[in-house]
N, C-alpha and C positions, 0 to 999 in steps of 0.2 A: 501473368508473369510480364517482366520486365527485363529491359538489359541497361546495364551500367559500366562506366568506365572503371575499373579496379581500385583506382584511387578513391575516387565518389565511393563506391562498394564501401571500403574502407573508414572514410569519413563519414558515411551515414551510421557504418556501428560505432562510433565513437572512440576512433583510435588515433582521433586528433585531427590536425586539420590539414587540408590536401597536400600542402607543402612536405608537411612530417610523413603522411602516408607515402606521396612518393618515394621518398627516401627509405623509405622502412624496405619496401618494394626493389629500390637499388641495392640496397645492403642484403639481398638475399633473405629476408624475416619473412615471406607471404610465399605461398606451393600453394598450390592448383593440383589435386589428385598426385600427389607424392611430388611434384616436379616445383621448383624455385619460379617463380613469378620473375621477368626480366622486363617487362613493357607496362607500364601503367595506364596505357591510352586500350589494352585490350580489353573488347565489351562481353561481359558474360551476363550469363541469363543470371538473374536472383532466386529464384524458385526451387528451394530445397538444395542450394549452393553450400558449400561447406569449404572453407577454407582452414589451412593453415598458419597461423599466427604465432610467432615466437613457438614455433613446435605445438602448439596447441590447438586443435579443432574448434573451430567459429561458425554456428549456422548463422547463416543471415537469415534477418527478423527485421520486417519493415518499420514495424514497432514489437516494443515490450509490455510487457503486463506481467508485474512482478506481486507475492505476496512475501511481508515482511514481518515475522515476530519482531515487534518494536521491543528492547527495553527502556528501562527508567531512563528518564535527564539525558534524553534527546529529540530536539525538538523537528518538530514537522514543517523546515523551512529549506530554501535552497541560500539565502542567506541570515541563519542563525545569529540570535546575539546572547546568550547566556550558558548554552551547551553546547555540546557538540552535535550537528546534523545530523537527520538519519541516513543521508547520502554516502556519509565516511562509512555506511556498515556495507556500502556495494563498492565493486567494481568500480575503476577510477571512468571505463568506458563511458560507465551509465549516468554520469555527470557530465561527458562532454556530450550525450547526445540528450539533455535534458531532460531525462526523466525526474520527474515531482511527484509528489503526495496526493494521493487521493483525497482529500478534505485531510483533517488537520485530528490527531489527538493532540490533547495534551503533553506538555516533557514529562511530567513524572506522570503520565497512563501509557499502561505495557499491553501488547495484544496486536491483534491483526491487523496491519496497515497497507493497503492497494496503492502502487505504485506503477506509472506509464509514464512514455510518451507521445502517445497519444492523446491528443486533445480533445476530439470528439468522445471519448471514453471516460475522460478525465468530468467533462463535463458531463455526460450522460450519470456519471455513479454520482456524482455531485447536486445533481439536481434534487429540489423537493420534493419536485413533482411524480417522483420516481416512486416513494413511500417503502421503500428497502428496508425493512426490520434488521436490528443491529443486536446483539448481544451481548450486554456487559457483566460482568461479576464485580458489584460492588460493595468493600470491606468496608464497616460501618463502626467508629470509635462506640458508639450505642448498640445494645442489643437488637435484633431484630424483631419486631412485635407485630403481631395481628394486623393493631391498629396502622402503624406505617407501612404493610404491603395496601392493605383497604383503602387508604390515602392515597399510596402513588397508583391504585389501579383507576378512582375514582378523579382522580385531575388534583393538581395543585397550582394556584396562579402563580407565577412568576411576573418579576419584576420586568416593562416594557413589553410584555405580551397582552393579546387582547382577549384569549381564550385561555383556560387550564389545561394542561399539558399532563397527559395522564398515560401510561406504562399499558401496552399490549398485552403484556405478562409482567409478572412480579412473582416471585418465589423463596423461601426463605433456603439456601444451602447449607448454611451453617448459621451458628448462634451469631455469627458479626459478617454473614456473607449475604447477599443478596445478588441473586438475578433479575435481571430487569431487561425489557425487550423493549425497543423504541423504535420508533420509524421519521420521528421529525428533523433528527438531527441539529437540533438549536444549538447555540453556543454555550460550552459548559453543563450542556442539558441534565447529567444524571446529577453529577455534583449538586448545579442549582436545585433540581428537586429535591433532594433529599436535604437539605440545607431550608426548603420551603418547608417540609415537611418536620422542622426540628431535630435533624440528623445532619453528623460531620461524615462524608465520605474522606478516609483517611489511606483509599488506595483502590484504584479502576483498573479494570482492565476487558480490553472486545476481545470476545471468543470470536463470535462470526459474525459475515455479512453476510444476509440472505441465506442461501444454503451451504454456503460455502465456509466449514468451522477449520480452526485454528488446528484443531486438534487432529483431522483427514491429513492437513499437511503436515503432521509430525516435520514441527521446525522450532529448534532450540530458541532461546532467546539470542536473539542478534543474528540469527540464520534469515535467507529468504529461497526464495525459489520460482521459476517460470510457472507462471498460469497456463496450462492449454485451453481448448476449448469448449471441453465437458465441464474444467472448473469456471470457465469465466462464465457457463450459461449457471452455474449456482449460484450466481448472485444476483436473485431472484427473491422473491417472496416466499417464507416459511410454507 
């Protein structure tokens, strides 16, 4: 349990600068237990603290852990160059508190994307040493064949890679759809592996990270949610 002044609490939650947060308090936009706050210097326990800001309840969170069903044509960058950034799909508070994607999905890749403002969590989830499997659905221009599946399971050689890379699991889901499970997380890995096998990936969707599936989160494209501890624990091996 920790105590912080009210203006620092609001700033930590992404409501703006401390000066702006003090203005919110002075303007009566912040309530505690139904009573409008008037002193930004009041010190509050942050454990399970719920404030009302702009007449909306806000639970204090030291860090946030989010899942987003990423649509196509959004960049996983805080400074996008050619398409809107994924942060535009989230409330503005998350930009202020410097939430960022955990790893990256290409702008045209859809599906499960983790986001957080916890640097240790981001580093741990991004580390190749964790070997967390990720499930993708790849749409191919050419029909999926038994030969393609066998090749991806045995391993294909990619440029700049010392050894061939192989899928953990590779199964046909439709005439032009392949489910592929990888744990390496190399740059453009699914697309490059399919290209090395003589196939073109026309669409790519990430369906799961570890045991956390997009289906279980029930998010439509562009929707996000907080992750609870049970869901965070699912970010482990299959």
